[in-house]
C-alpha positions as CSV (number, residue, x, y, z in Angstrom):
1,X,-38.4,-13.2,-42.0
2,X,-36.3,-11.3,-39.5
3,X,-39.2,-10.3,-37.4
4,X,-40.4,-13.8,-36.9
5,X,-37.0,-14.9,-35.4
6,X,-37.0,-15.2,-31.5
7,X,-34.8,-12.6,-29.7
8,X,-32.6,-15.8,-28.8
9,X,-32.2,-16.6,-32.6
10,X,-31.5,-13.0,-33.6
11,X,-28.7,-12.7,-31.0
12,X,-27.3,-16.0,-32.0
13,X,-27.3,-15.2,-35.6
14,X,-26.0,-11.8,-35.4
15,X,-23.2,-12.8,-33.0
16,X,-22.0,-15.5,-35.6
17,X,-22.1,-13.1,-38.3
18,X,-19.9,-10.5,-36.3
19,X,-17.5,-13.2,-35.5
20,X,-17.0,-13.8,-39.0
21,X,-16.9,-10.3,-40.0
22,X,-14.2,-9.3,-37.4
23,X,-12.1,-12.3,-38.7
24,X,-12.2,-11.2,-42.3
25,X,-9.0,-9.7,-43.7
26,X,-10.8,-6.5,-44.9
27,X,-9.4,-2.8,-45.1
28,X,-10.9,-0.3,-42.7
29,X,-12.7,1.3,-45.5
30,X,-14.5,-1.9,-46.8
31,X,-15.4,-2.8,-43.2
32,X,-17.2,0.7,-42.8
33,X,-18.9,0.4,-46.0
34,X,-20.1,-3.2,-45.3
35,X,-21.2,-2.2,-41.7
36,X,-23.2,0.6,-43.2
37,X,-25.0,-1.4,-45.7
38,X,-25.8,-4.0,-43.3
39,X,-27.2,-1.7,-40.8
40,X,-29.2,0.0,-43.4
41,X,-30.9,-3.1,-44.6
42,X,-30.9,-5.3,-41.5
43,X,-31.1,-3.0,-38.6
44,X,-33.9,-5.4,-37.2
45,X,-31.3,-8.2,-36.8
46,X,-29.2,-6.5,-34.3
47,X,-30.1,-7.7,-30.9
48,X,-31.6,-5.6,-28.1
49,X,-29.2,-5.1,-25.4
50,X,-29.7,-5.7,-21.5
51,X,-32.5,-3.9,-19.6
52,X,-33.1,-1.9,-16.5
53,X,-35.1,-3.2,-13.6
54,X,-38.4,-2.4,-12.3
55,X,-39.6,-2.8,-8.7
56,X,-43.3,-2.6,-8.2
57,X,-43.1,-2.8,-4.5
58,X,-41.5,0.5,-4.1
59,X,-43.0,4.0,-5.0
60,X,-41.4,5.7,-8.1
61,X,-38.8,8.3,-7.0
62,X,-40.4,11.5,-8.0
63,X,-40.5,11.1,-12.0
64,X,-42.9,14.0,-12.2
65,X,-40.8,16.8,-10.5
66,X,-40.0,19.8,-12.6
67,X,-37.0,19.7,-15.3
68,X,-36.0,23.5,-14.9
69,X,-34.9,24.0,-11.7
70,X,-31.3,25.0,-11.2
71,X,-29.3,22.0,-10.0
72,X,-25.9,21.9,-7.9
73,X,-23.2,23.0,-10.2
74,X,-25.6,25.9,-11.9
75,X,-23.2,28.5,-13.3
76,X,-24.7,31.9,-14.4
77,X,-23.5,34.2,-17.2
78,X,-20.3,36.0,-16.6
79,X,-18.1,37.9,-18.9
80,X,-14.2,37.6,-18.5
81,X,-11.1,37.7,-20.6
82,X,-9.7,34.9,-22.7
83,X,-6.1,34.1,-23.5
84,X,-4.6,36.0,-26.2
85,X,-3.7,34.3,-28.7
86,X,-6.1,31.4,-28.0
87,X,-4.3,28.1,-27.6
88,X,-6.6,26.3,-29.9
89,X,-9.4,27.0,-32.5
90,X,-12.5,25.7,-31.1
91,X,-15.3,24.8,-33.6
92,X,-18.7,23.6,-32.6
93,X,-21.1,21.6,-34.7
94,X,-24.2,23.6,-35.1
95,X,-27.7,22.3,-36.0
96,X,-30.0,24.9,-37.9
97,X,-33.1,22.5,-37.1
98,X,-34.8,25.3,-34.9
99,X,-36.9,26.8,-37.4
100,X,-40.3,25.7,-39.4
101,X,-40.3,24.5,-43.0
102,X,-42.9,23.2,-45.2
103,X,-41.3,19.7,-45.6
104,X,-41.4,19.1,-41.9
105,X,-44.8,20.7,-41.6
106,X,-46.0,17.8,-44.0
107,X,-43.9,15.1,-42.3
108,X,-44.3,15.9,-38.6
109,X,-47.0,18.4,-38.1
110,X,-47.6,22.1,-38.7
111,X,-45.0,24.2,-37.0
112,X,-42.8,21.5,-36.1
113,X,-39.2,22.2,-35.1
114,X,-36.6,20.5,-33.0
115,X,-38.1,21.9,-29.9
116,X,-41.0,19.8,-30.2
117,X,-38.9,16.6,-30.0
118,X,-36.8,18.2,-27.0
119,X,-39.9,19.1,-24.9
120,X,-42.0,15.7,-25.3
121,X,-39.0,14.0,-23.7
122,X,-39.9,12.0,-20.5
123,X,-37.4,10.4,-17.8
124,X,-37.2,6.9,-18.8
125,X,-35.2,5.8,-15.4
126,X,-34.7,7.3,-12.0
127,X,-32.2,10.4,-12.2
128,X,-32.8,10.7,-16.2
129,X,-32.6,14.3,-16.5
130,X,-35.3,14.8,-19.5
131,X,-36.6,17.0,-20.6
132,X,-33.5,19.2,-21.2
133,X,-34.7,22.6,-21.5
134,X,-32.9,25.8,-22.7
135,X,-31.6,28.6,-20.5
136,X,-31.3,32.4,-21.3
137,X,-31.8,32.0,-24.9
138,X,-35.1,30.4,-24.7
139,X,-36.9,28.4,-27.4
140,X,-35.5,30.4,-30.2
141,X,-36.3,30.6,-33.8
142,X,-33.3,30.5,-36.1
143,X,-35.1,32.8,-38.7
144,X,-34.4,35.7,-36.3
145,X,-30.9,37.0,-37.1
146,X,-30.8,38.4,-33.6
147,X,-30.7,35.0,-32.1
148,X,-27.8,34.0,-34.0
149,X,-26.0,37.3,-33.3
150,X,-26.6,36.4,-29.6
151,X,-25.3,32.7,-30.1
152,X,-22.2,34.2,-32.1
153,X,-21.5,36.6,-29.0
154,X,-21.6,33.9,-26.5
155,X,-19.4,31.8,-28.4
156,X,-16.7,34.4,-28.8
157,X,-16.8,35.3,-25.1
158,X,-16.4,31.8,-24.0
159,X,-13.6,30.7,-26.6
160,X,-15.6,29.2,-29.4
161,X,-13.9,30.5,-32.6
162,X,-16.4,29.0,-35.1
163,X,-19.8,27.1,-35.8
164,X,-19.7,24.3,-38.2
165,X,-23.1,24.4,-39.7
166,X,-24.7,21.1,-40.9
167,X,-25.7,21.6,-44.5
168,X,-28.6,19.5,-46.2
169,X,-28.4,19.1,-49.8
170,X,-30.4,16.5,-51.6
171,X,-29.7,16.4,-55.4
172,X,-30.3,19.9,-55.9
173,X,-32.7,20.8,-53.2
174,X,-31.5,22.2,-49.9
175,X,-33.4,22.2,-46.5
176,X,-33.1,24.2,-43.3
177,X,-31.0,26.7,-45.1
178,X,-32.5,29.9,-44.0
179,X,-30.2,30.5,-40.9
180,X,-27.2,30.0,-43.1
181,X,-28.3,32.4,-45.8
182,X,-28.9,35.0,-43.0
183,X,-25.5,34.6,-41.8
184,X,-24.0,34.7,-45.4
185,X,-25.9,38.0,-46.1
186,X,-25.3,39.6,-42.5
187,X,-21.9,40.8,-42.3
188,X,-22.2,42.0,-38.6
189,X,-22.4,38.0,-37.7
190,X,-18.5,38.1,-37.2
191,X,-17.9,34.6,-35.8
192,X,-16.3,32.4,-38.2
193,X,-18.0,29.4,-39.8
194,X,-17.7,26.4,-42.1
195,X,-20.0,23.7,-43.6
196,X,-20.5,19.9,-43.1
197,X,-22.8,18.3,-45.8
198,X,-24.8,15.8,-43.9
199,X,-25.1,13.7,-46.9
200,X,-27.1,10.8,-45.4
201,X,-30.9,10.3,-46.4
202,X,-33.4,11.5,-43.9
203,X,-35.7,9.0,-42.5
204,X,-38.3,8.8,-39.6
205,X,-35.6,7.0,-37.4
206,X,-33.7,10.2,-37.4
207,X,-30.4,8.2,-37.8
208,X,-30.2,8.0,-41.8
209,X,-31.0,4.2,-41.8
210,X,-34.2,2.3,-42.4
211,X,-36.9,2.2,-45.2
212,X,-39.2,4.8,-44.3
213,X,-37.5,7.6,-46.4
214,X,-38.5,11.3,-46.3
215,X,-35.9,12.7,-48.4
216,X,-33.5,10.4,-50.2
217,X,-30.0,11.1,-51.6
218,X,-29.0,11.4,-55.4
219,X,-25.3,10.9,-55.4
220,X,-23.7,11.1,-58.9
221,X,-21.0,12.9,-60.8
222,X,-23.5,15.6,-61.7
223,X,-24.6,16.0,-58.1
224,X,-21.0,16.4,-57.3
225,X,-20.5,19.4,-59.3
226,X,-24.0,21.0,-58.6
227,X,-23.1,20.8,-54.9
228,X,-19.9,22.4,-55.0
229,X,-21.0,25.1,-57.3
230,X,-23.8,25.5,-54.7
231,X,-21.7,26.1,-51.8
232,X,-19.0,28.0,-53.4
233,X,-20.6,31.3,-52.2
234,X,-20.2,30.1,-48.6
235,X,-16.5,29.2,-49.4
236,X,-15.6,32.6,-50.8
237,X,-17.1,34.5,-47.7
238,X,-14.1,36.2,-45.7
239,X,-15.5,34.6,-42.4
240,X,-15.4,31.2,-43.9
241,X,-12.8,29.0,-41.6
242,X,-9.5,28.2,-43.4
243,X,-6.8,25.9,-43.0
244,X,-3.6,27.3,-44.2
245,X,-5.7,29.7,-46.3
246,X,-8.0,26.7,-47.8
247,X,-11.5,26.7,-47.1
248,X,-12.3,23.8,-44.9
249,X,-15.4,21.5,-46.2
250,X,-16.5,18.6,-44.0
251,X,-18.4,15.5,-45.2
252,X,-20.4,13.7,-42.8
253,X,-20.5,10.1,-44.3
254,X,-17.9,9.5,-47.2
255,X,-18.9,5.9,-47.2
256,X,-22.1,6.6,-48.7
257,X,-20.8,8.2,-51.9
258,X,-20.2,5.7,-54.8
259,X,-16.6,6.9,-55.2
260,X,-15.5,9.3,-52.7
261,X,-12.2,9.7,-54.1
262,X,-13.8,10.6,-57.5
263,X,-16.0,13.2,-55.8
264,X,-12.9,14.7,-54.1
265,X,-11.1,15.2,-57.3
266,X,-14.2,16.9,-58.9
267,X,-14.7,19.4,-56.0
268,X,-10.9,20.2,-56.1
269,X,-10.7,20.8,-60.0
270,X,-14.1,22.8,-59.8
271,X,-12.7,25.1,-57.1
272,X,-9.5,25.7,-58.8
273,X,-11.2,26.3,-62.2
274,X,-13.7,28.7,-60.5
275,X,-11.8,31.0,-58.4
276,X,-12.1,29.2,-54.9
277,X,-8.7,28.0,-55.0
278,X,-7.4,24.8,-53.1
279,X,-9.6,23.5,-50.6
280,X,-9.2,21.3,-47.2
281,X,-11.4,18.3,-47.4
282,X,-12.2,16.8,-44.0
283,X,-14.7,13.9,-43.1
284,X,-16.5,13.1,-39.8
285,X,-15.6,10.0,-38.0
286,X,-19.1,9.1,-37.2
287,X,-19.9,5.9,-39.4
288,X,-16.3,5.9,-41.1
289,X,-13.1,5.4,-39.6
290,X,-10.4,5.1,-42.4
291,X,-7.4,7.1,-43.4
292,X,-8.8,10.0,-45.1
293,X,-6.3,9.6,-48.0
294,X,-8.6,6.4,-48.9
295,X,-11.4,9.0,-49.9
296,X,-9.1,11.4,-51.2
297,X,-9.6,13.8,-48.4
298,X,-7.0,15.8,-46.4
299,X,-7.8,15.2,-42.7
300,X,-10.7,13.5,-40.4
301,X,-12.6,14.7,-37.4
302,X,-13.1,12.7,-34.3
303,X,-16.9,12.7,-33.5
304,X,-17.5,11.3,-30.1
305,X,-19.6,9.5,-28.8
306,X,-19.6,7.6,-32.2
307,X,-17.0,4.9,-32.9
308,X,-16.2,4.3,-29.3
309,X,-17.6,1.2,-27.4
310,X,-18.8,2.2,-24.0
311,X,-19.9,-0.2,-21.2
312,X,-23.5,-0.4,-20.2
313,X,-24.6,1.0,-16.9
314,X,-28.4,-0.1,-17.6
315,X,-28.5,-3.1,-15.0
316,X,-28.1,-0.3,-12.2
317,X,-31.0,2.0,-13.1
318,X,-34.4,1.6,-11.9
319,X,-36.8,2.1,-14.6
320,X,-39.5,4.5,-14.5
321,X,-41.3,3.3,-17.9
322,X,-41.2,-0.5,-17.6
323,X,-41.2,-0.7,-21.4
324,X,-38.2,1.2,-21.8
325,X,-35.6,-0.6,-24.5
326,X,-32.9,2.2,-24.9
327,X,-29.1,2.1,-23.8
328,X,-27.6,3.4,-21.2
329,X,-23.9,3.9,-21.4
330,X,-21.2,5.3,-19.2
331,X,-20.0,9.0,-20.8
332,X,-17.0,9.0,-18.5
333,X,-15.7,5.7,-20.1
334,X,-16.3,6.9,-23.6
335,X,-14.3,10.2,-22.7
336,X,-11.5,8.2,-21.3
337,X,-11.2,5.9,-24.2
338,X,-11.1,9.0,-26.5
339,X,-8.4,10.8,-24.4
340,X,-6.4,7.4,-24.6
341,X,-6.7,6.8,-28.4
342,X,-3.3,6.2,-30.3
343,X,-2.1,8.8,-32.4
344,X,-3.2,8.4,-36.0
345,X,-0.9,8.1,-38.8
346,X,-2.9,10.7,-40.8
347,X,-4.3,14.3,-40.1
348,X,-6.8,14.0,-37.6
349,X,-8.6,16.9,-35.5
350,X,-9.7,16.0,-32.0
351,X,-13.2,16.0,-31.0
352,X,-14.9,16.5,-27.6
353,X,-18.4,15.9,-26.7
354,X,-20.4,17.5,-23.6
355,X,-22.8,15.0,-23.4
356,X,-25.3,12.8,-25.4
357,X,-28.8,11.7,-24.7
358,X,-31.0,11.4,-27.8
359,X,-34.2,10.4,-26.0
360,X,-36.3,13.1,-27.3
361,X,-35.8,11.8,-30.9
362,X,-36.5,8.1,-29.9
363,X,-38.9,8.2,-27.0
364,X,-38.5,4.9,-24.9
365,X,-35.7,3.7,-27.1
366,X,-33.0,6.3,-27.2
367,X,-29.2,6.2,-26.2
368,X,-28.4,7.8,-23.1
369,X,-24.7,8.4,-21.8
370,X,-24.8,9.0,-18.0
371,X,-22.3,10.6,-15.8
372,X,-21.3,13.4,-18.1
373,X,-20.3,16.8,-16.2
374,X,-18.9,20.2,-17.0
375,X,-15.8,19.5,-15.1
376,X,-15.1,16.3,-16.7
377,X,-15.9,17.7,-20.1
378,X,-13.5,20.7,-19.4
379,X,-10.6,18.2,-18.4
380,X,-11.3,16.2,-21.7
381,X,-11.0,19.6,-23.6
382,X,-8.0,20.9,-21.8
383,X,-6.4,17.4,-22.5
384,X,-6.9,17.7,-26.3
385,X,-5.8,21.2,-26.4
386,X,-2.5,20.0,-24.6
387,X,-2.1,16.9,-26.9
388,X,-2.6,19.0,-30.0
389,X,0.1,21.6,-28.8
390,X,2.5,18.8,-27.7
391,X,2.2,17.2,-31.2
392,X,2.5,20.3,-33.1
393,X,-0.6,19.5,-35.2
394,X,-2.9,22.1,-36.6
395,X,-4.8,24.1,-33.8
396,X,-8.6,22.9,-34.7
397,X,-10.5,20.9,-32.1
398,X,-14.2,20.3,-32.9
399,X,-16.9,20.2,-30.1
400,X,-20.2,17.9,-30.7
401,X,-22.1,20.2,-30.4
402,X,-23.4,23.8,-29.8
403,X,-27.0,23.0,-29.9
404,X,-28.1,19.5,-30.5
405,X,-30.7,19.8,-27.9
406,X,-32.8,16.6,-28.9
407,X,-29.5,14.4,-28.8
408,X,-28.2,16.1,-25.4
409,X,-25.2,17.3,-27.0
410,X,-25.2,21.1,-26.0
411,X,-22.8,23.8,-25.0
412,X,-25.5,26.8,-25.0
413,X,-26.9,27.8,-21.6
414,X,-29.6,25.2,-20.2
415,X,-32.1,25.6,-17.5
416,X,-30.2,23.1,-15.0
417,X,-26.5,24.1,-15.3
418,X,-26.8,27.4,-16.9
419,X,-23.3,28.4,-18.5
420,X,-21.5,25.6,-16.7
421,X,-20.1,23.8,-20.0
422,X,-19.5,27.3,-21.5
423,X,-17.5,28.2,-18.5
424,X,-15.6,25.1,-18.6
425,X,-14.6,25.8,-22.2
426,X,-13.2,29.2,-20.9
427,X,-11.5,27.7,-18.2
428,X,-9.8,25.1,-20.3
429,X,-8.4,27.6,-22.5
430,X,-6.9,29.4,-19.6
431,X,-5.4,26.2,-18.1
432,X,-3.6,25.1,-21.0
433,X,-1.8,28.3,-21.2
434,X,-0.5,28.1,-17.7
435,X,-1.3,31.6,-16.9
436,X,-4.4,31.0,-14.7
437,X,-3.8,28.2,-12.8
438,X,-5.8,28.1,-9.4
439,X,-3.7,29.7,-6.8
440,X,-2.2,27.6,-4.1
441,X,-4.5,27.7,-1.1
442,X,-2.7,29.3,1.7
443,X,-5.5,29.8,4.3
444,X,-7.7,27.2,5.7
445,X,-11.3,27.9,4.7
446,X,-14.2,26.7,7.0
447,X,-17.7,26.5,5.9
448,X,-20.4,26.8,8.5
449,X,-24.1,26.1,8.1
450,X,-25.7,28.5,11.0
451,X,-29.2,27.8,11.8
452,X,-29.1,28.4,15.6
453,X,-27.5,31.5,16.8
454,X,-26.3,30.4,20.2
455,X,-24.4,27.6,18.6
456,X,-23.0,29.8,16.0
457,X,-21.4,32.1,18.6
458,X,-19.9,29.0,20.2
459,X,-18.5,27.9,16.9
460,X,-17.0,31.1,16.1
461,X,-15.5,31.3,19.5
462,X,-13.8,28.1,18.7
463,X,-12.5,29.4,15.4
464,X,-11.2,32.6,17.0
465,X,-9.3,30.6,19.8
466,X,-7.2,28.8,17.1
467,X,-5.3,32.0,16.2
468,X,-5.4,30.9,12.7
469,X,-6.4,33.6,9.8
470,X,-9.3,31.8,8.6
471,X,-11.4,32.4,5.5
472,X,-15.1,31.8,6.7
473,X,-18.1,31.1,4.5
474,X,-21.5,31.0,6.2
475,X,-24.8,29.7,4.9
476,X,-27.8,30.9,7.0
477,X,-31.4,31.9,6.9
478,X,-32.6,35.5,6.0
479,X,-34.0,35.6,9.7
480,X,-30.5,35.4,11.1
481,X,-28.3,37.1,8.6
482,X,-27.9,40.4,10.0
483,X,-27.0,39.1,13.5
484,X,-24.4,36.6,11.9
485,X,-23.0,39.1,9.9
486,X,-22.4,41.5,13.0
487,X,-20.5,38.5,14.8
488,X,-18.6,37.8,11.7
489,X,-17.7,41.7,11.3
490,X,-16.5,41.7,14.9
491,X,-14.0,39.0,14.0
492,X,-10.8,39.4,12.1
493,X,-11.5,37.1,9.4
494,X,-12.5,37.3,5.8
495,X,-15.9,36.2,5.2
496,X,-18.9,35.7,3.0
497,X,-22.5,35.2,3.9
498,X,-24.6,33.0,1.9
499,X,-28.7,33.3,2.5
500,X,-30.2,29.9,2.2
501,X,-33.3,27.9,3.3
502,X,-33.0,24.9,5.6
503,X,-34.0,22.5,2.9
504,X,-31.2,19.7,2.9
505,X,-30.2,21.0,6.4
506,X,-26.4,21.8,6.3
507,X,-25.9,19.1,3.5
508,X,-27.5,20.9,0.5
509,X,-26.1,24.4,1.4
510,X,-22.5,22.8,1.9
511,X,-22.4,21.3,-1.6
512,X,-23.5,24.2,-3.3
513,X,-20.7,26.3,-1.8
514,X,-18.2,23.3,-2.2
515,X,-18.9,23.3,-6.0
516,X,-18.1,27.1,-6.2
517,X,-15.2,26.7,-4.2
518,X,-13.7,23.8,-6.0
519,X,-14.2,25.9,-9.4
520,X,-12.1,28.9,-8.0
521,X,-9.3,26.6,-7.0
522,X,-10.0,26.1,-3.0
523,X,-9.4,22.6,-2.1
524,X,-9.2,22.1,1.7
525,X,-12.1,22.9,3.7
526,X,-13.5,22.4,7.2
527,X,-17.2,21.6,7.4
528,X,-18.8,22.7,10.4
529,X,-22.8,23.4,11.5
530,X,-24.5,24.5,14.4
531,X,-25.8,20.9,15.3
532,X,-28.4,21.0,18.0
533,X,-29.8,17.5,17.5
534,X,-33.1,18.2,19.3
535,X,-33.9,14.5,19.3
536,X,-31.1,13.6,21.6
537,X,-30.1,15.0,25.1
538,X,-26.3,14.8,24.3
539,X,-26.5,16.6,21.2
540,X,-24.4,19.8,22.7
541,X,-21.6,17.2,24.1
542,X,-21.5,15.7,20.6
543,X,-21.1,18.9,18.8
544,X,-18.3,20.3,21.2
545,X,-16.4,16.9,21.0
546,X,-16.4,16.9,17.1
547,X,-15.3,20.8,17.2
548,X,-12.7,20.4,19.5
549,X,-11.0,17.2,17.8
550,X,-11.3,18.9,14.5
551,X,-9.7,22.2,15.4
552,X,-9.0,22.5,19.1
553,X,-5.6,23.9,20.3
554,X,-3.1,23.5,17.2
555,X,-5.2,20.7,15.5
556,X,-6.5,23.1,12.7
557,X,-3.1,24.1,11.8
558,X,-1.7,20.6,11.7
559,X,-4.5,19.1,9.8
560,X,-4.5,21.7,7.3
561,X,-0.6,21.3,6.9
562,X,-1.2,17.6,6.6
563,X,-3.5,18.0,3.7
564,X,-0.8,20.1,2.0
565,X,2.0,17.5,2.6
566,X,0.0,14.6,1.7
567,X,-1.8,14.9,-1.8
568,X,-3.5,11.4,-1.3
569,X,-5.4,12.7,1.9
570,X,-9.0,13.3,1.0
571,X,-11.0,13.4,4.1
572,X,-10.2,13.8,7.9
573,X,-12.7,13.0,10.9
574,X,-12.8,13.5,14.5
575,X,-11.1,10.4,16.3
576,X,-13.9,8.3,18.0
577,X,-16.2,9.5,15.3
578,X,-15.4,7.5,12.2
579,X,-17.6,4.3,12.2
580,X,-18.3,1.4,9.8
581,X,-21.4,2.3,8.0
582,X,-23.2,-1.3,8.5
583,X,-24.7,-0.5,12.1
584,X,-26.0,3.0,10.8
585,X,-27.6,2.3,7.4
586,X,-31.0,3.3,9.1
587,X,-33.9,4.0,6.5
588,X,-31.3,5.0,3.8
589,X,-30.6,1.8,1.9
590,X,-33.0,2.9,-1.0
591,X,-31.6,6.5,-1.1
592,X,-27.8,5.3,-1.2
593,X,-28.8,2.8,-4.1
594,X,-30.3,5.7,-6.1
595,X,-27.2,8.1,-5.2
596,X,-24.6,5.6,-5.7
597,X,-26.2,4.8,-9.3
598,X,-26.5,8.5,-10.2
599,X,-23.0,9.1,-8.9
600,X,-21.9,6.3,-11.0
601,X,-19.8,4.9,-8.1
602,X,-19.7,1.3,-6.7
603,X,-22.5,0.0,-4.6
604,X,-21.7,0.7,-0.9
605,X,-20.4,-2.1,1.1
606,X,-21.5,-1.4,4.6
607,X,-19.1,-3.7,6.2
608,X,-16.1,-1.8,4.5
609,X,-17.3,1.8,4.0
610,X,-17.0,4.4,6.7
611,X,-19.4,7.0,8.0
612,X,-18.7,10.1,10.0
613,X,-22.0,10.7,12.1
614,X,-22.5,14.4,12.8
615,X,-21.1,15.4,9.4
616,X,-18.3,17.5,10.6
617,X,-15.1,17.0,8.9
618,X,-11.9,18.1,6.9
619,X,-12.1,17.4,3.3
620,X,-10.3,18.0,-0.1
621,X,-12.8,19.0,-2.4
622,X,-11.5,16.8,-5.2
623,X,-13.0,13.9,-2.8
624,X,-16.6,15.3,-3.7
625,X,-16.4,15.5,-7.4
626,X,-18.6,12.1,-7.7
627,X,-21.2,14.0,-5.6
628,X,-20.9,17.3,-7.1
629,X,-20.6,16.1,-10.7
630,X,-24.1,14.1,-10.1
631,X,-25.6,17.6,-10.2
632,X,-28.3,16.8,-7.7
633,X,-31.5,18.9,-7.8
634,X,-33.1,20.8,-5.2
635,X,-36.3,18.9,-5.6
636,X,-34.2,15.6,-4.6
637,X,-33.9,17.0,-0.8
638,X,-37.1,16.8,1.1
639,X,-38.7,19.8,2.8
640,X,-37.6,20.1,6.4
641,X,-40.1,18.4,8.5
642,X,-38.0,17.5,11.4
643,X,-37.0,13.9,9.9
644,X,-34.5,11.8,12.1
645,X,-33.5,9.4,9.3
646,X,-34.3,8.4,5.7
647,X,-33.7,11.5,3.6
648,X,-31.5,12.7,0.9
649,X,-29.5,14.4,3.4
650,X,-29.0,11.5,5.7
651,X,-28.1,9.3,2.9
652,X,-25.3,11.7,1.5
653,X,-24.0,11.9,5.1
654,X,-23.2,8.2,4.5
655,X,-21.7,8.9,0.8
656,X,-19.2,11.3,1.9
657,X,-16.2,8.5,2.6
658,X,-17.6,6.5,-0.1
659,X,-17.0,9.4,-2.4
660,X,-13.6,10.1,-1.1
661,X,-12.4,6.3,-1.8
662,X,-14.0,6.5,-5.6
663,X,-11.4,9.0,-6.5
664,X,-8.4,7.0,-5.0
665,X,-8.2,9.6,-1.9
666,X,-7.8,8.2,1.6
667,X,-9.8,8.8,5.0
668,X,-7.8,9.4,8.1
669,X,-8.7,10.4,11.7
670,X,-7.2,13.7,13.3
671,X,-5.7,11.6,15.9
672,X,-3.9,9.5,13.3
673,X,-2.5,12.7,11.8
674,X,-1.2,14.7,14.9
675,X,0.4,11.2,16.5
676,X,-1.8,10.4,19.3
677,X,-3.5,7.2,20.0
678,X,-7.0,6.6,19.0
679,X,-9.7,6.4,21.8
680,X,-11.1,3.1,22.9
681,X,-13.3,1.1,20.6
682,X,-16.4,1.1,23.0
683,X,-19.8,1.4,21.4
684,X,-20.6,4.8,19.6
685,X,-22.7,6.9,21.9
686,X,-24.0,9.7,19.5
687,X,-25.8,7.9,16.9
688,X,-28.7,5.3,16.8
689,X,-27.8,1.7,15.4
690,X,-30.1,0.3,12.9
């Protein structure tokens, strides 16, 4: 019957039922139970959401590019110290699905593991980072204890104290238990662990709903006792995670039990009678959102991104697959809402999520949270650790997840960003202690892209003439590296040399360096490059004028000091070289639309947004967060072919001021900061108008 209803009819009926449901004076536990039963039986009644758009008049933007290249923001492995003691106990949910079992062979085909889902994923819209592929750990098989030993070592090194293994029990039958049994039997795996009984049925929808059941549950009083008796060996293990001496046992969906409070009583009594002692019962707020006492439990665990409404951003996405029917939501809004949640009036362990995209499990109809980033995840984790410390609550924080590869919730190293999420985990632990805050920047830092030797010597002379003790970072080709190194060594400045190709010209190398500087605590940077502008006769005049107005005489020191005094100052350009964007859009409109959607910033307003032709300026690196956190990949930058417009690099030149505005920082001219008049507003001579 439902299938025969039109989309409009289903939408009207669903909204009417939801309106009535919201008005009904029901306790939260009853709401959760009724919602679950409705979705279980009538999922087809839920109306489809908004759709992305397809533009058949334009070529699709490189949907077939490799998915395993290192993106801007890639972080390699590093071994470093952790605070002692740790400010919080971080527990990462752990999926044991990465090995074959006879049941999955029968249901999904011989040799099936979660990796098959992961590798079949395809990008559904422009900028969709699929498939997401593993990094240094590779496509592992969890039947190999050495794999889990490497995972445990990584977790400890980066500040994760325990794994919370999903446990699959179906009326006396367990599935995917081999990794846990190996853990139990190998005392050298010395990371703490706990269990979360994923007590929903298995269906072909991969979400515990629907009628195509692969493995059903058999909840009953007898099953309650059989379950707790079976897991008792895990609870007794000395490595098992405890809260005030009590083993912590998690339940994924208490609302599916006939009587959760009765189940809790049976488990507690059995454990007291059989030498386990008192246990700490906790449920996951994935489908239920009630006070744990309603279930007879002790505490709850936040499980983002579930149970938080996030705005859709699908209307801004240009589809690759015209039949795509999934959801595209804003991860940043979800993370912000989780951090602003009111304090619960019951014991609640905070939860953090590094990202979410279950496209691999539901091809063409997945749920993707865009605009997640390692830095934003680290900030969220830091907030939770600090909030926990301020409230004096227990120091457990759960991370969703360690290795949910088919749902895009992953801390493990991947091929695009490496160890970025693990590195942010470690940094968040340090930042909350106050012992390792980034040092205050006292020296101006100049980042110079040196592609032409003669122009580089000219830039270096201008820097030397300022009589400032600079820190220099120079990006250049392998061909020029030794010569430039000799020039730098002859100066009195500390310097670093970065070998790069000219792809993305000065823009891509600068962004790679800027991301690393931002992570180490550097904020204020002067961006220069050996601009030759071969298609213009006045390129040298243009370059020298920019350099003179950005650091000539005492300007360098005055501008740097202004950044230190004015925390809202984001970007400073040379006077006379800050223009409205509108006349200089050129062939960049399509790239600008793509980049603004990928960055998650408002659509540019050419009549209000600014542009600094020549791409030399001072900048506070926080102003680049929207660009850096988009984690652009090298393939998105065209190979150098002498283009004078229309490339990703040209578009990003036009995004810097917009990025600054998006984080509520302001753009100023050098003349304004040093208190001199702006030059006359005659037409700008150095850049071609559209």
